[in-house]
DRENPA-3360 file (N, C-alpha, C; in nm, 2 decimals, always signed):
BEGIN
1 = MVIRSRRL = +14.33/+3.74/-3.43/+14.23/+3.85/-3.45/+14.16/+3.88/-3.32 ~ +14.13/+3.77/-3.24/+14.07/+3.79/-3.11/+14.16/+3.87/-3.01 ~ +14.28/+3.83/-3.01/+14.38/+3.90/-2.92/+14.39/+4.05/-2.96 ~ +14.40/+4.07/-3.09/+14.40/+4.21/-3.14/+14.27/+4.28/-3.10 ~ +14.16/+4.22/-3.11/+14.03/+4.28/-3.08/+14.03/+4.32/-2.93 ~ +14.07/+4.23/-2.84/+14.08/+4.25/-2.70/+14.17/+4.36/-2.67 ~ +14.28/+4.37/-2.73/+14.37/+4.48/-2.71/+14.31/+4.62/-2.75 ~ +14.25/+4.61/-2.86/+14.18/+4.73/-2.91/+14.08/+4.78/-2.81;
9 = SKDNTYYA = +14.00/+4.69/-2.75/+13.90/+4.72/-2.65/+13.96/+4.78/-2.53 ~ +14.07/+4.72/-2.49/+14.13/+4.77/-2.37/+14.19/+4.91/-2.38 ~ +14.25/+4.93/-2.50/+14.31/+5.07/-2.53/+14.19/+5.17/-2.55 ~ +14.09/+5.13/-2.61/+13.97/+5.22/-2.63/+13.91/+5.27/-2.50 ~ +13.90/+5.16/-2.41/+13.84/+5.19/-2.28/+13.93/+5.29/-2.20 ~ +14.06/+5.26/-2.21/+14.16/+5.35/-2.14/+14.15/+5.49/-2.18 ~ +14.16/+5.51/-2.32/+14.16/+5.64/-2.37/+14.02/+5.71/-2.35 ~ +13.91/+5.64/-2.36/+13.78/+5.70/-2.33/+13.77/+5.75/-2.19;
17 = LKQKIIDS = +13.81/+5.66/-2.10/+13.80/+5.70/-1.95/+13.89/+5.82/-1.92 ~ +14.01/+5.81/-1.98/+14.11/+5.92/-1.96/+14.06/+6.05/-2.01 ~ +14.00/+6.05/-2.13/+13.95/+6.17/-2.19/+13.83/+6.23/-2.10 ~ +13.75/+6.15/-2.04/+13.65/+6.20/-1.96/+13.71/+6.27/-1.83 ~ +13.82/+6.22/-1.78/+13.89/+6.29/-1.67/+13.95/+6.42/-1.72 ~ +14.02/+6.42/-1.83/+14.08/+6.54/-1.89/+13.98/+6.65/-1.91 ~ +13.87/+6.61/-1.97/+13.76/+6.71/-2.00/+13.68/+6.75/-1.88 ~ +13.71/+6.69/-1.76/+13.63/+6.72/-1.64/+13.49/+6.67/-1.65;
25 = ELEPNQAV = +13.45/+6.58/-1.73/+13.33/+6.52/-1.73/+13.32/+6.43/-1.60 ~ +13.44/+6.38/-1.57/+13.45/+6.32/-1.43/+13.54/+6.42/-1.36 ~ +13.48/+6.49/-1.26/+13.54/+6.60/-1.20/+13.64/+6.56/-1.09 ~ +13.74/+6.65/-1.06/+13.84/+6.63/-0.95/+13.77/+6.59/-0.83 ~ +13.83/+6.49/-0.77/+13.78/+6.44/-0.64/+13.64/+6.36/-0.64 ~ +13.59/+6.34/-0.76/+13.46/+6.27/-0.78/+13.48/+6.13/-0.74 ~ +13.39/+6.07/-0.66/+13.39/+5.93/-0.63/+13.34/+5.85/-0.75 ~ +13.41/+5.74/-0.79/+13.37/+5.66/-0.90/+13.38/+5.51/-0.86;
33 = NEENLAAL = +13.31/+5.43/-0.93/+13.32/+5.28/-0.90/+13.31/+5.21/-1.04 ~ +13.35/+5.08/-1.04/+13.35/+5.01/-1.16/+13.21/+5.00/-1.22 ~ +13.11/+4.97/-1.15/+12.98/+4.96/-1.20/+12.93/+5.08/-1.28 ~ +12.95/+5.20/-1.22/+12.91/+5.32/-1.28/+12.99/+5.35/-1.40 ~ +13.12/+5.33/-1.39/+13.21/+5.36/-1.51/+13.18/+5.26/-1.62 ~ +13.15/+5.14/-1.60/+13.12/+5.04/-1.70/+13.00/+5.08/-1.77 ~ +12.89/+5.13/-1.70/+12.78/+5.18/-1.76/+12.79/+5.30/-1.84 ~ +12.88/+5.39/-1.79/+12.91/+5.52/-1.86/+12.98/+5.50/-1.99;
41 = LGVSRTPL = +13.07/+5.41/-1.99/+13.15/+5.37/-2.11/+13.09/+5.27/-2.20 ~ +13.00/+5.20/-2.15/+12.94/+5.08/-2.22/+13.03/+4.97/-2.24 ~ +13.11/+4.93/-2.15/+13.21/+4.83/-2.16/+13.20/+4.73/-2.05 ~ +13.26/+4.61/-2.06/+13.26/+4.51/-1.96/+13.36/+4.55/-1.85 ~ +13.36/+4.47/-1.75/+13.46/+4.50/-1.63/+13.60/+4.47/-1.66 ~ +13.62/+4.37/-1.75/+13.76/+4.33/-1.77/+13.85/+4.44/-1.84 ~ +13.81/+4.49/-1.95/+13.89/+4.61/-2.00/+13.89/+4.73/-1.91 ~ +13.78/+4.74/-1.84/+13.77/+4.86/-1.75/+13.87/+4.85/-1.64;
49 = REAIQRLE = +13.89/+4.73/-1.58/+13.98/+4.71/-1.47/+14.13/+4.75/-1.51 ~ +14.16/+4.70/-1.64/+14.29/+4.74/-1.69/+14.31/+4.89/-1.71 ~ +14.21/+4.95/-1.76/+14.21/+5.10/-1.78/+14.23/+5.17/-1.65 ~ +14.15/+5.13/-1.55/+14.16/+5.19/-1.41/+14.30/+5.17/-1.35 ~ +14.36/+5.06/-1.37/+14.50/+5.03/-1.32/+14.60/+5.13/-1.39 ~ +14.58/+5.14/-1.52/+14.68/+5.23/-1.59/+14.66/+5.37/-1.55 ~ +14.54/+5.41/-1.53/+14.51/+5.55/-1.49/+14.55/+5.58/-1.34 ~ +14.54/+5.47/-1.26/+14.60/+5.49/-1.12/+14.75/+5.51/-1.13;
57 = NEDFLVRQ = +14.82/+5.43/-1.22/+14.96/+5.45/-1.23/+15.01/+5.58/-1.28 ~ +14.91/+5.64/-1.36/+14.94/+5.77/-1.42/+14.89/+5.89/-1.33 ~ +14.83/+5.86/-1.21/+14.79/+5.95/-1.12/+14.66/+6.03/-1.17 ~ +14.58/+5.97/-1.25/+14.45/+6.03/-1.29/+14.34/+5.98/-1.20 ~ +14.36/+5.86/-1.15/+14.27/+5.80/-1.05/+14.34/+5.77/-0.92 ~ +14.27/+5.78/-0.81/+14.33/+5.75/-0.68/+14.26/+5.64/-0.61 ~ +14.33/+5.54/-0.56/+14.27/+5.44/-0.48/+14.29/+5.48/-0.33 ~ +14.18/+5.49/-0.26/+14.18/+5.54/-0.13/+14.20/+5.42/-0.03;
65 = PNGRLRVA = +14.25/+5.45/+0.09/+14.28/+5.34/+0.19/+14.17/+5.24/+0.21 ~ +14.05/+5.28/+0.19/+13.92/+5.20/+0.21/+13.90/+5.12/+0.07 ~ +13.98/+5.14/-0.03/+13.96/+5.06/-0.15/+13.88/+5.13/-0.26 ~ +13.81/+5.24/-0.21/+13.72/+5.31/-0.31/+13.81/+5.40/-0.40 ~ +13.75/+5.43/-0.51/+13.82/+5.50/-0.62/+13.77/+5.65/-0.63 ~ +13.86/+5.74/-0.66/+13.81/+5.88/-0.68/+13.90/+5.94/-0.79 ~ +13.85/+6.03/-0.86/+13.93/+6.11/-0.96/+14.03/+6.19/-0.88 ~ +14.15/+6.19/-0.94/+14.26/+6.27/-0.87/+14.22/+6.42/-0.86;
73 = SVTIKEVE = +14.26/+6.48/-0.75/+14.23/+6.62/-0.73/+14.32/+6.71/-0.82 ~ +14.29/+6.83/-0.82/+14.37/+6.93/-0.89/+14.42/+7.02/-0.78 ~ +14.55/+7.01/-0.75/+14.61/+7.09/-0.64/+14.71/+7.19/-0.69 ~ +14.71/+7.30/-0.62/+14.80/+7.41/-0.65/+14.95/+7.36/-0.67 ~ +14.99/+7.28/-0.58/+15.13/+7.23/-0.57/+15.16/+7.16/-0.70 ~ +15.07/+7.06/-0.74/+15.10/+6.98/-0.85/+15.09/+7.07/-0.98 ~ +15.00/+7.15/-1.00/+14.99/+7.24/-1.11/+15.11/+7.32/-1.13 ~ +15.16/+7.38/-1.02/+15.28/+7.46/-1.02/+15.40/+7.38/-1.07;
81 = EVFLIRSM = +15.42/+7.26/-1.02/+15.53/+7.18/-1.05/+15.52/+7.14/-1.21 ~ +15.41/+7.11/-1.25/+15.40/+7.07/-1.39/+15.43/+7.18/-1.49 ~ +15.37/+7.30/-1.45/+15.40/+7.42/-1.55/+15.54/+7.46/-1.53 ~ +15.60/+7.46/-1.42/+15.75/+7.50/-1.41/+15.84/+7.40/-1.49 ~ +15.81/+7.27/-1.48/+15.88/+7.18/-1.56/+15.86/+7.21/-1.71 ~ +15.74/+7.23/-1.74/+15.71/+7.26/-1.89/+15.78/+7.38/-1.93 ~ +15.79/+7.49/-1.85/+15.86/+7.61/-1.89/+16.00/+7.58/-1.92 ~ +16.06/+7.50/-1.85/+16.21/+7.47/-1.87/+16.23/+7.38/-2.00;
89 = LEGYIARS = +16.14/+7.28/-2.01/+16.16/+7.18/-2.13/+16.11/+7.25/-2.25 ~ +16.00/+7.32/-2.25/+15.95/+7.39/-2.37/+16.02/+7.51/-2.42 ~ +16.08/+7.57/-2.32/+16.17/+7.69/-2.35/+16.28/+7.64/-2.44 ~ +16.35/+7.53/-2.41/+16.45/+7.48/-2.49/+16.40/+7.42/-2.62 ~ +16.28/+7.36/-2.61/+16.22/+7.31/-2.74/+16.19/+7.43/-2.83 ~ +16.15/+7.54/-2.78/+16.12/+7.66/-2.88/+16.26/+7.70/-2.93 ~ +16.37/+7.70/-2.85/+16.50/+7.74/-2.90/+16.54/+7.65/-3.01 ~ +16.52/+7.52/-3.00/+16.56/+7.42/-3.10/+16.47/+7.44/-3.22;
97 = AAKHATDK = +16.34/+7.46/-3.20/+16.25/+7.48/-3.31/+16.29/+7.60/-3.40 ~ +16.34/+7.71/-3.33/+16.39/+7.83/-3.40/+16.51/+7.79/-3.49 ~ +16.58/+7.70/-3.45/+16.70/+7.66/-3.52/+16.66/+7.57/-3.64 ~ +16.57/+7.48/-3.62/+16.53/+7.38/-3.73/+16.42/+7.41/-3.81 ~ +16.33/+7.50/-3.78/+16.21/+7.53/-3.85/+16.23/+7.56/-3.99 ~ +16.16/+7.49/-4.09/+16.17/+7.53/-4.23/+16.06/+7.63/-4.26 ~ +16.06/+7.68/-4.39/+15.96/+7.77/-4.43/+15.82/+7.70/-4.43 ~ +15.82/+7.57/-4.46/+15.69/+7.49/-4.45/+15.64/+7.48/-4.31;
105 = DILHLTTM = +15.73/+7.46/-4.21/+15.70/+7.47/-4.07/+15.63/+7.59/-4.03 ~ +15.69/+7.70/-4.08/+15.64/+7.84/-4.04/+15.51/+7.86/-4.09 ~ +15.48/+7.82/-4.21/+15.35/+7.83/-4.28/+15.25/+7.74/-4.20 ~ +15.29/+7.62/-4.16/+15.20/+7.54/-4.08/+15.17/+7.60/-3.95 ~ +15.27/+7.66/-3.88/+15.24/+7.72/-3.75/+15.16/+7.84/-3.77 ~ +15.18/+7.92/-3.88/+15.09/+8.03/-3.91/+14.95/+8.00/-3.92 ~ +14.92/+7.89/-3.98/+14.78/+7.84/-4.00/+14.73/+7.80/-3.87 ~ +14.81/+7.74/-3.78/+14.76/+7.71/-3.64/+14.73/+7.83/-3.57;
113 = MERIKHSF = +14.81/+7.94/-3.59/+14.79/+8.06/-3.51/+14.66/+8.12/-3.55 ~ +14.61/+8.11/-3.68/+14.49/+8.16/-3.73/+14.38/+8.09/-3.65 ~ +14.39/+7.96/-3.64/+14.28/+7.89/-3.56/+14.28/+7.93/-3.41 ~ +14.39/+7.95/-3.36/+14.40/+8.00/-3.22/+14.33/+8.14/-3.20 ~ +14.36/+8.23/-3.29/+14.30/+8.36/-3.29/+14.15/+8.36/-3.32 ~ +14.11/+8.27/-3.41/+13.97/+8.26/-3.45/+13.89/+8.21/-3.33 ~ +13.93/+8.10/-3.27/+13.86/+8.04/-3.15/+13.86/+8.15/-3.04 ~ +13.97/+8.23/-3.02/+13.97/+8.33/-2.91/+13.86/+8.43/-2.94;
121 = QLGDKQDF = +13.85/+8.48/-3.07/+13.76/+8.58/-3.11/+13.61/+8.54/-3.08 ~ +13.60/+8.40/-3.12/+13.46/+8.34/-3.10/+13.42/+8.31/-2.95 ~ +13.52/+8.32/-2.87/+13.51/+8.29/-2.72/+13.49/+8.14/-2.70 ~ +13.54/+8.06/-2.79/+13.53/+7.92/-2.78/+13.65/+7.87/-2.70 ~ +13.64/+7.87/-2.56/+13.75/+7.85/-2.47/+13.81/+7.71/-2.49 ~ +13.73/+7.61/-2.51/+13.79/+7.47/-2.52/+13.87/+7.45/-2.65 ~ +13.82/+7.50/-2.76/+13.90/+7.49/-2.88/+14.02/+7.58/-2.87 ~ +14.01/+7.69/-2.81/+14.13/+7.78/-2.79/+14.24/+7.70/-2.72;
129 = VSYGFEFH = +14.20/+7.62/-2.61/+14.31/+7.54/-2.54/+14.36/+7.43/-2.63 ~ +14.26/+7.37/-2.70/+14.31/+7.25/-2.79/+14.40/+7.30/-2.90 ~ +14.38/+7.41/-2.96/+14.46/+7.46/-3.07/+14.59/+7.50/-3.02 ~ +14.59/+7.56/-2.90/+14.71/+7.60/-2.83/+14.81/+7.48/-2.80 ~ +14.75/+7.37/-2.76/+14.83/+7.25/-2.73/+14.88/+7.19/-2.86 ~ +14.80/+7.20/-2.97/+14.85/+7.15/-3.10/+14.97/+7.23/-3.15 ~ +14.97/+7.36/-3.12/+15.08/+7.45/-3.15/+15.21/+7.40/-3.08 ~ +15.19/+7.38/-2.95/+15.30/+7.34/-2.86/+15.35/+7.19/-2.91;
137 = DYLSEISE = +15.26/+7.11/-2.95/+15.30/+6.97/-2.99/+15.38/+6.98/-3.12 ~ +15.35/+7.07/-3.21/+15.41/+7.08/-3.33/+15.56/+7.13/-3.31 ~ +15.57/+7.22/-3.22/+15.71/+7.27/-3.19/+15.79/+7.16/-3.13 ~ +15.74/+7.07/-3.05/+15.81/+6.96/-3.00/+15.86/+6.87/-3.12 ~ +15.76/+6.85/-3.21/+15.79/+6.76/-3.33/+15.91/+6.82/-3.41 ~ +15.91/+6.94/-3.44/+16.01/+7.00/-3.52/+16.14/+7.03/-3.45 ~ +16.14/+7.02/-3.32/+16.26/+7.06/-3.24/+16.37/+6.96/-3.25 ~ +16.33/+6.83/-3.29/+16.43/+6.72/-3.30/+16.49/+6.68/-3.16;
145 = LRTFEKVL = +16.42/+6.72/-3.06/+16.46/+6.68/-2.92/+16.38/+6.57/-2.87 ~ +16.41/+6.45/-2.91/+16.32/+6.33/-2.89/+16.31/+6.30/-2.74 ~ +16.42/+6.31/-2.66/+16.41/+6.28/-2.52/+16.32/+6.39/-2.45 ~ +16.34/+6.51/-2.48/+16.26/+6.62/-2.43/+16.11/+6.59/-2.46 ~ +16.08/+6.54/-2.58/+15.95/+6.53/-2.63/+15.88/+6.41/-2.54 ~ +15.96/+6.30/-2.52/+15.91/+6.19/-2.45/+15.88/+6.23/-2.30 ~ +15.97/+6.31/-2.23/+15.94/+6.35/-2.10/+15.82/+6.44/-2.09 ~ +15.81/+6.53/-2.19/+15.70/+6.63/-2.20/+15.57/+6.56/-2.22;
153 = NQLRDHSL = +15.57/+6.45/-2.29/+15.44/+6.37/-2.32/+15.38/+6.31/-2.19 ~ +15.47/+6.29/-2.09/+15.42/+6.23/-1.97/+15.34/+6.34/-1.89 ~ +15.37/+6.46/-1.91/+15.30/+6.57/-1.84/+15.19/+6.64/-1.92 ~ +15.19/+6.60/-2.05/+15.10/+6.68/-2.15/+14.95/+6.66/-2.10 ~ +14.90/+6.54/-2.08/+14.76/+6.52/-2.05/+14.72/+6.58/-1.92 ~ +14.82/+6.58/-1.82/+14.78/+6.64/-1.69/+14.77/+6.79/-1.71 ~ +14.86/+6.85/-1.79/+14.85/+6.99/-1.81/+14.73/+7.03/-1.89 ~ +14.69/+6.95/-1.99/+14.57/+6.97/-2.07/+14.45/+6.96/-1.97;
161 = RYCRYVTM = +14.45/+6.87/-1.88/+14.34/+6.86/-1.79/+14.33/+6.99/-1.70 ~ +14.44/+7.03/-1.65/+14.44/+7.16/-1.57/+14.38/+7.27/-1.65 ~ +14.42/+7.29/-1.77/+14.37/+7.40/-1.86/+14.23/+7.39/-1.89 ~ +14.18/+7.27/-1.92/+14.04/+7.25/-1.94/+13.95/+7.28/-1.81 ~ +14.00/+7.23/-1.70/+13.94/+7.26/-1.57/+13.92/+7.40/-1.55 ~ +14.03/+7.48/-1.57/+14.04/+7.62/-1.54/+13.93/+7.69/-1.63 ~ +13.93/+7.66/-1.76/+13.85/+7.73/-1.86/+13.70/+7.70/-1.83 ~ +13.67/+7.59/-1.76/+13.52/+7.57/-1.72/+13.47/+7.66/-1.62;
169 = HGDWNTQA = +13.57/+7.73/-1.55/+13.54/+7.82/-1.43/+13.58/+7.96/-1.46 ~ +13.61/+8.00/-1.58/+13.65/+8.13/-1.62/+13.74/+8.13/-1.74 ~ +13.78/+8.25/-1.78/+13.87/+8.26/-1.90/+14.00/+8.21/-1.88 ~ +14.06/+8.15/-1.98/+14.20/+8.11/-1.97/+14.29/+8.24/-1.99 ~ +14.41/+8.21/-2.00/+14.52/+8.32/-2.01/+14.47/+8.40/-2.14 ~ +14.42/+8.53/-2.11/+14.36/+8.61/-2.23/+14.47/+8.66/-2.31 ~ +14.60/+8.65/-2.27/+14.71/+8.70/-2.35/+14.77/+8.59/-2.44 ~ +14.72/+8.47/-2.43/+14.79/+8.35/-2.49/+14.80/+8.36/-2.64;
177 = DEEHNYIL = +14.70/+8.42/-2.70/+14.70/+8.43/-2.85/+14.82/+8.52/-2.89 ~ +14.84/+8.63/-2.82/+14.95/+8.72/-2.85/+15.08/+8.66/-2.82 ~ +15.08/+8.59/-2.71/+15.21/+8.52/-2.66/+15.25/+8.41/-2.77 ~ +15.15/+8.34/-2.82/+15.18/+8.23/-2.92/+15.23/+8.30/-3.05 ~ +15.17/+8.41/-3.08/+15.21/+8.49/-3.20/+15.35/+8.54/-3.19 ~ +15.39/+8.58/-3.07/+15.53/+8.63/-3.05/+15.63/+8.52/-3.05 ~ +15.59/+8.40/-3.00/+15.68/+8.29/-3.01/+15.70/+8.25/-3.15 ~ +15.60/+8.25/-3.23/+15.60/+8.22/-3.37/+15.69/+8.32/-3.45;
185 = QMIADKNE = +15.68/+8.45/-3.41/+15.77/+8.55/-3.47/+15.91/+8.52/-3.44 ~ +15.95/+8.49/-3.31/+16.09/+8.46/-3.28/+16.14/+8.34/-3.35 ~ +16.06/+8.24/-3.37/+16.10/+8.11/-3.44/+16.12/+8.15/-3.59 ~ +16.03/+8.23/-3.64/+16.04/+8.27/-3.79/+16.16/+8.35/-3.81 ~ +16.20/+8.43/-3.71/+16.32/+8.52/-3.72/+16.45/+8.44/-3.69 ~ +16.44/+8.31/-3.66/+16.55/+8.23/-3.61/+16.62/+8.28/-3.49 ~ +16.54/+8.35/-3.41/+16.59/+8.41/-3.28/+16.58/+8.31/-3.17 ~ +16.69/+8.23/-3.15/+16.69/+8.11/-3.06/+16.67/+8.17/-2.91;
193 = DGAEKAMR = +16.74/+8.27/-2.87/+16.73/+8.32/-2.74/+16.58/+8.38/-2.72 ~ +16.53/+8.45/-2.82/+16.41/+8.51/-2.81/+16.30/+8.41/-2.80 ~ +16.31/+8.30/-2.88/+16.21/+8.20/-2.88/+16.20/+8.13/-2.74 ~ +16.32/+8.10/-2.69/+16.32/+8.03/-2.55/+16.26/+8.12/-2.45 ~ +16.29/+8.25/-2.45/+16.24/+8.34/-2.34/+16.09/+8.36/-2.36 ~ +16.05/+8.37/-2.49/+15.91/+8.40/-2.52/+15.82/+8.27/-2.47 ~ +15.87/+8.16/-2.49/+15.80/+8.04/-2.45/+15.80/+8.02/-2.30 ~ +15.91/+8.05/-2.23/+15.90/+8.04/-2.08/+15.81/+8.14/-2.02;
201 = DHILSSLS = +15.82/+8.26/-2.08/+15.73/+8.37/-2.03/+15.58/+8.33/-2.05 ~ +15.55/+8.27/-2.16/+15.41/+8.23/-2.19/+15.36/+8.13/-2.09 ~ +15.44/+8.02/-2.07/+15.40/+7.92/-1.98/+15.39/+7.97/-1.84 ~ +15.48/+8.05/-1.80/+15.46/+8.11/-1.66/+15.34/+8.20/-1.65 ~ +15.31/+8.27/-1.76/+15.19/+8.35/-1.76/+15.06/+8.27/-1.74 ~ +15.07/+8.15/-1.82/+14.96/+8.06/-1.81/+14.95/+8.00/-1.67 ~ +15.06/+7.97/-1.60/+15.06/+7.92/-1.47/+15.00/+8.02/-1.37 ~ +15.03/+8.15/-1.39/+14.97/+8.25/-1.30/+14.82/+8.25/-1.31;
209 = TALARIKG = +14.77/+8.23/-1.44/+14.62/+8.23/-1.46/+14.56/+8.11/-1.39 ~ +14.63/+8.00/-1.41/+14.58/+7.87/-1.35/+14.57/+7.87/-1.20 ~ +14.68/+7.92/-1.14/+14.69/+7.93/-1.00/+14.58/+8.03/-0.93 ~ +14.56/+8.14/-1.00/+14.46/+8.23/-0.96/+14.32/+8.17/-0.96 ~ +14.29/+8.10/-1.07/+14.16/+8.04/-1.08/+14.14/+7.93/-0.98 ~ +14.24/+7.84/-0.96/+14.23/+7.73/-0.86/+14.21/+7.78/-0.72 ~ +14.29/+7.88/-0.69/+14.28/+7.94/-0.55/+14.14/+8.00/-0.54 ~ +14.08/+8.06/-0.64/+13.95/+8.11/-0.63/+13.85/+8.00/-0.61;
217 = LEENEIDH = +13.87/+7.90/-0.67/+13.77/+7.78/-0.66/+13.78/+7.72/-0.52 ~ +13.90/+7.71/-0.47/+13.92/+7.66/-0.34/+13.86/+7.75/-0.23 ~ +13.87/+7.88/-0.25/+13.81/+7.97/-0.16/+13.66/+7.96/-0.16 ~ +13.60/+7.94/-0.28/+13.46/+7.93/-0.30/+13.41/+7.81/-0.23 ~ +13.49/+7.70/-0.24/+13.44/+7.57/-0.17/+13.44/+7.59/-0.02 ~ +13.54/+7.66/+0.04/+13.54/+7.68/+0.18/+13.43/+7.77/+0.23 ~ +13.39/+7.88/+0.14/+13.28/+7.96/+0.17/+13.14/+7.88/+0.17 ~ +13.13/+7.78/+0.08/+13.01/+7.70/+0.07/+13.00/+7.61/+0.19;
225 = IGP = +13.12/+7.56/+0.23/+13.11/+7.47/+0.35/+13.08/+7.54/+0.48 ~ +13.13/+7.67/+0.49/+13.10/+7.75/+0.60/+13.17/+7.71/+0.72 ~ +13.15/+7.79/+0.83/+13.22/+7.76/+0.96/+13.17/+7.63/+1.02;
% end
């Protein structure tokens, strides 16, 4: 029971710290240290150190040459790589989902679409992003492409972090609700080619939005620093 409790504590600390990075509560490039993080999370140093090590391995935290920690930056190069990989993987996932989706799956996806549209209409940007990711996750689940799903899961939280970061500084891809709806239409029609293309186009559209926002933020930082 003690061992299980310790494991639960370690996992909870890891997920709590990771979520704060994903949600940009701990911002890109922000300096952090064990003492402040322990106070923030209300945990002891032991589970925190294991959480930090895991997040360093996953590139959410960076250990600098002087030994100090900082939150990983959000770079144009990394964002571009992640979204391009997603476009290839998820395009094929959408193709497979179009092949395997049942009437029950289509109904569930339609319900998800209603949530996406509703959050968009309310201007709730963070819920809009969350529901969009749930839509993508469900397509992975019904695609029956387990290796694709495992690889994609390694990129998911980084991608979610980028999307949340971008929506904090402006609107997300304003066409995303229509793009999701078109993907669903292709899947419901069992149009495998159409589903694959619709998904790739959607992710590349989101990439364009993300790159434009990040470039704008970088330019603002330079302007604030001045000559």
